[in-house]
Structure formats: structure tokens, C-alpha cells
C-alpha positions in Angstrom: -20.6 -10.9 -1.3 -19.8 -10.6 -5.0 -17.4 -8.3 -6.8 -17.6 -6.8 -10.3 -14.9 -4.8 -12.1 -15.0 -0.8 -11.8 -15.3 -1.0 -15.5 -18.2 -3.9 -15.9 -20.7 -4.5 -13.4 -22.2 -7.6 -15.3 -18.7 -9.4 -14.5 -19.6 -10.9 -11.1 -17.3 -12.9 -8.9 -17.1 -14.3 -5.4 -14.1 -12.7 -3.2 -11.9 -16.0 -3.6 -11.9 -15.7 -7.5 -11.6 -11.8 -7.4 -8.3 -12.5 -5.3 -7.1 -15.1 -7.6 -7.6 -12.9 -10.7 -6.1 -9.5 -9.2 -7.1 -7.4 -12.2 -10.2 -7.8 -14.2 -10.1 -8.9 -17.9 -11.2 -5.6 -18.9 -8.5 -3.8 -17.2 -10.7 -2.6 -14.3 -10.3 -3.2 -10.7 -12.6 -5.5 -8.7 -14.7 -3.7 -5.9 -17.7 -5.1 -3.6 -21.2 -4.7 -4.9 -21.8 -3.2 -1.6 -19.4 -1.9 1.0 -20.5 -3.8 4.0 -21.2 -2.1 7.3 -19.8 -3.0 11.0 -22.2 -5.9 12.4 -20.9 -5.4 15.8 -20.6 -2.1 17.8 -17.4 -0.1 18.3 -17.7 -0.6 22.1 -17.7 -4.4 21.3 -14.9 -4.3 18.5 -12.7 -2.1 20.9 -12.0 -5.3 23.2 -10.6 -7.5 20.4 -7.0 -7.9 19.8 -5.7 -7.5 16.3 -6.3 -10.8 15.1 -9.8 -11.0 16.5 -10.8 -7.5 14.9 -9.2 -8.6 11.3 -11.6 -11.5 11.2 -14.6 -9.6 12.1 -13.6 -6.9 9.3 -12.6 -9.4 6.7 -15.6 -11.6 7.1 -17.7 -9.3 6.0 -15.8 -9.0 2.7 -14.5 -12.7 2.1 -17.6 -14.3 3.0 -17.1 -17.5 0.5 -14.3 -18.3 2.9 -15.2 -20.6 5.7 -14.2 -19.2 9.3 -11.8 -21.8 9.7 -10.2 -20.9 6.7 -10.1 -17.2 7.1 -9.1 -17.7 10.9 -6.0 -19.7 9.6 -5.1 -17.0 7.0 -4.9 -14.4 9.8 -3.3 -16.6 12.2 -0.5 -17.6 9.9 -0.2 -13.7 8.7 0.1 -11.9 11.9 2.2 -13.9 14.2 5.9 -13.7 15.6 7.1 -12.0 12.2 5.8 -8.9 13.6 8.0 -7.3 16.5 5.1 -6.1 18.7 2.0 -8.3 19.9 0.2 -5.1 19.1 0.8 -5.4 15.5 0.4 -1.9 14.8 1.0 0.3 17.8 0.5 4.0 18.2 2.9 6.8 19.4 1.6 10.2 20.6 4.3 12.9 19.5 3.8 16.4 18.6 0.0 16.3 19.8 -0.9 13.7 17.1 -0.9 10.0 16.8 1.3 8.1 14.8 0.0 4.8 13.7 3.3 2.5 13.4 2.5 0.3 10.3 6.1 -0.9 10.0 6.5 -3.6 12.7 6.7 -6.7 10.0 9.2 -8.5 8.5 10.1 -5.7 5.8 9.8 -2.8 8.1 7.1 -0.9 5.9 3.3 -0.9 6.1 2.8 -3.2 3.1 3.8 -6.1 5.4 0.1 -5.3 7.1 -1.5 -6.9 4.0 1.2 -8.8 2.1 1.7 -11.0 5.3 -1.6 -12.3 4.7 -2.3 -12.2 0.6 -0.3 -15.5 0.1 -2.3 -17.5 2.2 -5.5 -15.8 0.8 -4.4 -16.9 -2.6 -3.4 -20.5 -1.8 -6.7 -20.9 0.0 -8.5 -19.4 -3.1 -6.9 -21.7 -5.3 -7.6 -24.9 -3.6 -11.4 -23.5 -3.2 -11.5 -23.2 -7.1 -9.7 -26.2 -7.7 -7.0 -24.4 -9.5 -4.4 -26.6 -11.1 -2.0 -24.0 -12.8 0.8 -22.7 -10.8 0.2 -19.2 -9.6 2.5 -16.5 -11.1 2.7 -13.4 -8.8 3.7 -10.2 -11.2 4.1 -7.1 -9.3 5.5 -3.5 -10.0 6.9 -2.0 -6.9 8.1 1.9 -6.0 10.2 0.2 -3.1 8.1 -1.1 -0.4 5.6 -3.7 -1.8 8.3 -5.6 -3.9 10.2 -6.7 -0.7 7.1 -7.2 1.3 5.8 -9.5 -1.4 9.0 -11.2 -1.9 9.0 -12.2 1.8 5.4 -13.2 1.7 5.5 -15.4 -1.4 9.2 -16.6 -1.0 9.1 -20.9 -1.3 5.2 -20.9 -1.0 4.3 -24.1 -2.7 2.5 -23.7 -6.1 3.5 -20.1 -6.8 6.4 -18.1 -8.3 6.8 -14.1 -7.9 8.6 -11.7 -10.2 8.9 -8.1 -9.1 9.9 -5.3 -11.4 11.5 -2.0 -9.5 12.9 1.2 -11.3 16.5 0.7 -11.1 17.5 4.3 -9.9 13.9 4.8 -8.1 14.2 3.1 -4.8 16.3 3.6 -1.7 19.6 1.8 -1.1 18.0 -0.1 1.6 15.0 -0.9 -0.2 17.0 -2.3 -3.3 19.1 -4.5 -1.0 16.3 -5.8 0.7 14.7 -6.8 -2.9 18.1 -8.0 -4.7 19.3 -10.2 -1.6 15.8 -12.0 -1.5 16.1 -15.8 -1.1 13.5 -18.4 -2.4 13.8 -20.6 -5.4 10.5 -19.3 -6.9 11.6 -15.4 -6.6 12.7 -13.1 -9.3 13.7 -9.4 -8.9 14.3 -7.2 -12.0 15.5 -3.7 -12.3 13.8 -1.6 -15.1 15.5 1.4 -16.7 12.4 3.6 -16.1 10.4 4.9 -13.3 7.4 3.4 -11.3 4.7 4.2 -13.7 6.8 2.5 -16.4 7.0 -0.7 -14.2 3.1 -0.6 -13.3 2.1 0.3 -16.9 4.2 -2.9 -18.2 2.6 -5.1 -15.5 -1.0 -4.0 -16.3 -0.2 -4.6 -20.1 0.6 -8.1 -19.5 -2.5 -8.8 -17.5 -4.5 -7.3 -20.4 -3.0 -9.3 -22.8 -5.4 -12.3 -23.1 -3.5 -14.1 -25.7 -0.2 -14.1 -23.7 -2.3 -15.3 -20.7 -3.9 -18.1 -22.7 -0.3 -18.9 -23.8 1.0 -19.2 -20.3 -2.1 -21.1 -19.2 -1.3 -23.7 -21.6 2.1 -24.1 -20.0 0.5 -24.7 -16.5 0.6 -21.0 -15.0 -1.9 -18.3 -14.3 -1.1 -14.7 -13.1 -2.1 -12.6 -10.4 -1.0 -9.7 -8.6 0.3 -8.5 -4.9 -0.3 -4.9 -5.8 -3.0 -3.0 -4.1 -5.1 -3.4 -7.3 -5.8 -6.8 -5.9 -8.6 -6.7 -3.6 -7.1 -9.4 -1.3 -4.4 -6.5 -0.4 -6.7 -3.5 0.2 -9.6 -5.2 2.6 -6.5 -6.1 5.0 -5.4 -2.4 5.0 -9.0 -1.5 6.4 -8.3 -3.3 9.5 -5.5 -1.2 10.9 -7.7 2.2 10.8 -10.6 0.5 12.8 -8.1 -0.8 15.1 -6.5 2.5 16.0 -9.9 3.9 16.3 -10.8 0.9 18.8 -7.3 1.5 20.6 -8.1 5.3 21.1 -11.6 4.3 22.5 -10.3 1.6 24.9 -7.7 4.0 26.3 -10.1 6.6 26.9 -8.6 8.9 24.4 -12.0 9.4 22.6 -15.4 8.7 23.3 -17.8 6.5 21.6 -18.8 7.9 18.0 -16.1 10.8 18.5 -15.0 11.4 14.9 -11.4 11.5 14.1 -9.0 12.6 11.1 -6.8 10.2 9.2 -4.0 11.7 7.2 -2.2 9.4 5.0 0.9 9.7 2.8 0.1 8.3 -0.5 1.0 8.0 -4.2 -1.0 4.9 -5.4 -3.9 5.8 -3.3 -4.4 2.3 -1.9 -3.5 3.0 1.7 -6.2 6.0 1.8 -8.6 4.2 -0.1 -8.6 1.6 2.6 -9.5 4.5 5.4 -12.2 5.7 3.0 -13.7 2.2 3.1 -13.3 2.2 6.8 -15.4 5.6 6.9 -18.2 3.7 4.5 -18.2 0.8 6.8 -19.3 3.1 9.7 -16.0 4.3 11.3 -16.4 7.8 12.7 -14.0 9.7 10.6 -14.1 13.7 9.7 -11.6 14.4 7.2 -9.4 11.9 5.2 -6.1 13.9 4.5 -4.3 13.0 1.4 -0.6 14.0 1.8 1.5 14.2 -1.7 4.8 14.7 -2.3 6.5 16.8 -5.2 4.9 14.5 -7.5 1.4 16.2 -6.3 -1.0 14.5 -9.1 -3.6 13.4 -6.2 -3.3 16.9 -4.7 -4.3 18.6 -8.0 -7.2 16.0 -8.7 -8.7 16.5 -5.1 -8.2 20.2 -5.6 -9.7 20.6 -8.8 -11.3 17.3 -10.0 -8.7 17.1 -12.8 -6.5 14.2 -12.9 -3.5 14.7 -15.2 -0.4 12.7 -15.5 1.3 14.6 -18.3 4.1 16.3 -16.0 7.6 15.8 -15.3 8.2 12.8 -12.9 10.4 13.7 -10.0 12.5 11.6 -8.0 12.4 12.4 -4.3 13.4 11.3 -0.8 10.1 9.6 -0.6 10.4 7.5 -3.4 7.7 4.8 -2.7 5.3 8.0 -3.4 7.0 8.7 -6.6 3.8 7.9 -8.7 1.9 9.6 -11.6 -0.6 7.1 -12.2 -2.5 6.1 -9.0 -4.2 2.9 -10.0 -6.3 2.7 -6.9 -8.0 5.9 -7.4 -10.2 4.0 -9.9 -12.2 2.6 -7.2 -12.6 6.0 -5.6 -13.8 7.2 -9.2 -16.1 4.5 -9.7 -17.6 5.1 -6.1 -17.5 9.0 -6.9 -19.7 8.1 -10.0 -22.5 6.3 -8.1 -20.9 2.7 -8.9 -21.4 3.7 -12.5 -19.2 1.3 -14.3 -19.8 2.8 -17.9 -18.9 6.6 -16.6 -15.7 4.9 -14.7 -14.9 3.2 -18.0 -15.0 6.2 -20.1 -13.0 8.4 -17.4 -10.1 5.6 -17.5 -10.2 5.6 -21.4 -9.5 9.3 -21.3 -6.7 8.5 -18.8 -5.3 5.9 -21.3 -5.6 7.8 -24.5 -5.1 11.6 -23.4 -3.2 11.0 -20.0 -5.8 13.1 -18.2 -9.5 13.3 -17.2 -11.9 15.6 -15.5 -14.7 14.5 -13.1 -18.3 16.3 -13.2 -19.5 18.7 -10.4 -21.4 16.2 -9.2 -18.6 13.8 -8.5 -16.4 16.7 -7.0 -19.1 17.5 -4.3 -18.5 13.6 -3.0 -14.8 14.7 -2.3 -15.9 16.9 0.4 -14.9 14.4 3.1 -11.1 14.6 1.6 -8.4 17.2 2.3 -5.5 17.5 0.3 -1.9 18.9 0.8 1.7 18.4 -0.3 5.1 18.8 0.9 8.2 19.5 -1.0 11.6 17.6 -0.1 12.7 20.5 1.7 9.8 20.5 3.9 9.6 17.0 4.4 13.3 17.0 5.7 12.7 20.0 8.0 9.6 18.2 9.1 12.0 15.2 10.4 14.1 17.7 12.3 11.2 19.6 13.6 9.6 16.7 15.4 12.8 15.3 16.4 14.0 18.2 18.1 10.7 19.0 19.8 9.8 15.2 20.9 12.8 13.2 20.0 10.7 11.1 17.8 12.0 9.9 14.3 9.9 9.5 11.4 10.7 8.3 7.9 10.5 10.4 4.6 7.0 9.3 3.7 5.6 9.7 7.4 7.2 13.2 7.2 5.2 14.3 4.2 2.1 13.2 6.0 3.0 15.2 9.4 4.0 18.3 7.5 1.1 18.1 5.5 -1.3 17.6 8.8 0.6 20.5 10.6 -0.1 22.8 7.5 -3.8 22.0 7.8 -4.7 21.4 11.6 -6.0 25.0 11.8 -8.7 24.1 9.3 -10.0 20.9 11.2 -12.3 21.4 13.9 -10.6 19.7 17.1 -10.6 16.0 16.7 -7.9 13.6 17.3 -5.8 12.8 14.4 -3.8 9.6 13.3 -1.0 9.9 11.1 -0.3 6.6 9.1 3.2 5.9 9.5 4.2 3.8 6.7 7.9 3.0 7.2 10.8 2.8 9.6 13.2 5.4 9.5 16.0 2.9 9.2 14.7 2.2 5.5 15.5 5.5 4.5 18.3 6.3 6.6 20.5 8.5 4.4 17.7 10.9 3.8 16.7 10.9 7.5 20.2 11.5 8.8 20.6 14.0 6.1 17.7 15.9 8.0 19.1 15.4 11.6 22.8 15.6 11.1 25.5 18.3 9.2 27.9 15.6 8.7 26.0 12.8 7.2 27.5 13.5 3.6 29.7 10.8 2.1 28.8 8.2 4.5 27.6 4.8 3.7 24.1 3.6 4.6 25.3 1.2 7.2 27.3 3.8 9.2 24.4 6.0 8.9 22.0 3.4 10.3 24.3 2.8 13.2 24.1 6.7 13.9 20.5 6.7 13.6 20.1 4.1 16.2 22.2 6.0 18.5 20.5 9.4 18.2 17.1 7.8 18.3 17.8 5.5 21.2 16.3 2.5 19.2 17.4 -0.7 18.0 18.3 -1.5 14.5 15.4 -3.7 13.0 16.5 -7.2 12.5 15.2 -6.5 8.7 18.3 -4.5 8.3 20.9 -6.5 9.8 19.8 -9.5 7.9 20.7 -7.5 4.6 24.2 -6.4 6.1 26.2 -9.3 4.8 23.5 -10.9 2.7 24.7 -12.1 -1.0 23.2 -10.3 -4.1 21.1 -12.7 -5.6 19.3 -10.9 -8.5 21.3 -8.5 -10.7 18.9 -8.5 -13.8 18.3 -5.0 -15.3 16.1 -4.9 -18.5 14.8 -1.9 -20.5 10.8 -1.5 -20.1 10.2 -2.8 -23.4 11.4 -6.2 -22.4 9.0 -6.9 -19.5 7.0 -9.5 -21.1 10.0 -11.1 -22.8 11.6 -11.3 -19.4 8.6 -13.0 -17.9 8.7 -15.6 -20.3 12.2 -16.2 -19.4 11.3 -16.5 -15.8 8.9 -19.1 -16.6 10.9 -21.2 -19.2 
């Protein structure tokens, strides 16, 4: 299995090198030259636990890893750091299945992939005789940052620097990052939004002179964002696992189709579901749920991607994104794996802030449904589901839940899985605003205690740990100073 850039098919790398590089030198994203299909039946796969299934999926993509290497990475990732042996359990509430992806160390779905990425990277470095220290540069809208920091903290041969929008994450998300321990970690607030952080990191990756300068000093860059194929592939696993659980439990029959509804801003999480479908998972519709920053909704509706619009700060901050990096991989596939066509569209995005796909590409979007929820609708959905079922969801999952319920009458009766991407404790202030009339003025820790009481759930260890943890990272910069800050970190 070789990987090429979405903008240059002639650049071909094995999986380990694609994982190491993170982003192609031409600015493109690495994609498999062919999306593999399952080599075992669903009836066989349903008998596997999460780790066994992860191996069966990942071996098809990462075939330059030995069985021992890949199984070692999986065993190190999906261990007792998850608070349930299922790794990704499902809850049935309101006639739909919520796939809980937040049982890892940082109580967000990013743990599902970022628990394994450090192991994939370090094995890849050894396989390719990399002598330089690996420097992970990551932009975050809240969840990726903490999950990446937790994964790479004190990993030998690595350093990690995370950039986050200073005023664009929840209080709990910020606390999780700025209290992070680890001698090799750095967390930097940016006066700007997530797109500013993401664009700054991409600019550094695309600065070949700067990369050569730091290579001479003994460093090489890689990424923990979902632009890294080593993060995207592990996300495929949980959609296959969810289907297999329904199959094993007798909720569906073999080859019954399901719908998958995903709250997404950067498009990586729903792209993983798209890859699962291409591999042979019986999926009817992939439902893309957006918040008020509905750039993906508009694209899927009319084929025009336009980031030239106001940036809105919402109660679902991890989706507050106008430049959806992972959409480039879908564009490449919609174009029939045409790298030149994809490159031209990405050039339009860079120069004009917009592009439009042709009719042939638009027709290939028929497997998607799109919807969006306003902040008011999002909070109302949290309360509706709690009042009807007693189940509490976070603000991002609520976006997807609201969108699903607005579209369910257009679906044809299949079971639906909603990707539940974060614990409600991570966004306790917004969740309690939805559930309680007297939350105003209360601090987050008080609201967390109240959330525990009304939801009848235990406060996650990840939240308990930060209650009295000292703040270790206080740097705040202008967006123009990101490269200078990286240089300082490596000095």
C-alpha cells in the first residue's frame, strides 16, 4: 500500500513515511492509492474485540508494519487508559444509538486515534532510520490539543507544540491543555481563531527553507492533526466496531445498512466513516452535522465551498472551523483521484477563499445528507433528550442529534449511529445552561458537581485531575509570531 499526495500522484510513499511526514511537501494530504476492502466477512469481524478489530482494519492500510509492530502499537494504545473494556460503547436513547467515543484519557473522541499515533510515529521513525528528533506541531480547536499532548508527553525522541485560539475553547478544554505536564510539551494561545492556528501550522509545514533549517539542528516536523493519515485510519475502526456490535447483539442482520451521523468541522471524523463505507461497511447515508459555521452544510448542499463569511464562536467550539482540511481528501476522491483537478480547486481556495465542484463531482455526493443546528437548537436538543430519556450529551453531539432528528423522516428506516464526540463534562457550563435555569454566575467546577448529580454519573478522572493542577503554560502570541515561537521552543 503506497500513499500519494492529493496534489501529486507521482509522489509515492509507504505508510510509515506518510505518517512521519504528516503533510506532503506540496501542501497536499496523503491518501492511499487504493482504498482497501475488508478481507474478512462482517460475520467474522463481529466476533472480535476492539483491539483485534483494529488490527484487521489497520493492517490493510499500514502494511509496511510487521504484525508484531502493529499489534504492539494497538496494545499500547487501547489499554487501561480507557475507562471501559469496550473502548467505544453505545447507548440507545431516543430511538437512536449514540457511539460514545469519549472514554479515553481526555474524554473526547480524539483519544481514539491520538492514543495510537505516538506509537505509530516512533515505530515509523525506527523503520526509516530517522535520526532527528520528531517535533509535533498541532493546531487545535480544543480536543486534539489535549489528546495529542497526553499521547506525546515525555515520549522519547519527540517534542510537541500545540497552538490553540486563546478565546475559542471551553474553560475545561483550556485547563486540560495549560496544566499539561511533560518536559517535551509546549502550549501556546493565539490571538485569533482556529483557522488562524491551522493556517499558521500549515504555512510552517510548507516552508521548505525553514524545515531544512531545523533539520540542520537535528529536528523534523510531523503533525498530530487529522491531516496525518496515521490519525485518520484508526478512526475508521470505531465505525466498523459499532456496526459489528449491532450485528452481534442481533439489532441488525448481516448486510443491513445503517446511517451514520457525525458532528464535524474539520471533516476528518466523517471522512473516516466514508472510508469505512468504501471498504464495504453497509452504510446508507452519511449525515454531516454542522453548527452555525455551516461551511460544510453549504458545500454539500450546492457544491460551493466558500470560507468568505463571518467566523462565529459557538457553544460547540471544536466545530468552529471555516477551513475544513480533511475535505481535500474527499475532493480528491470525488474528482476520480485526479490530483491535478484537486490541486486546482485547492489553489482557488487559497487564492480566492472559495471553489466550486463540477456536476459530475456533485453527483458523487449523493451518499451524504447535510444539516445544521443553531446554538439555540443545540441547547434545546440537550434538554429535550434529557427530559425524554435522562441521557445527557455534550454540545457537539447535540448538534448531530438535532440534525438527525430534523432529517429522520427522509431516511428509509435503517438504524442510525450518532458519533458522540465528547463527554458532557468537557462543556459543563453550556450543558448546564441547557438543563438548569440557575447556572448563570456559577464556576465550572460547581457546574460539574451539579451535572454529576442530575445525570447520575461519576465525574471523569480527566476532570478531577485538573481541579487543582498548576498552570504550566501561559504563553499567548499573535498569529504572525507562530514560526518565531517554534524556533524559540527548539532553541
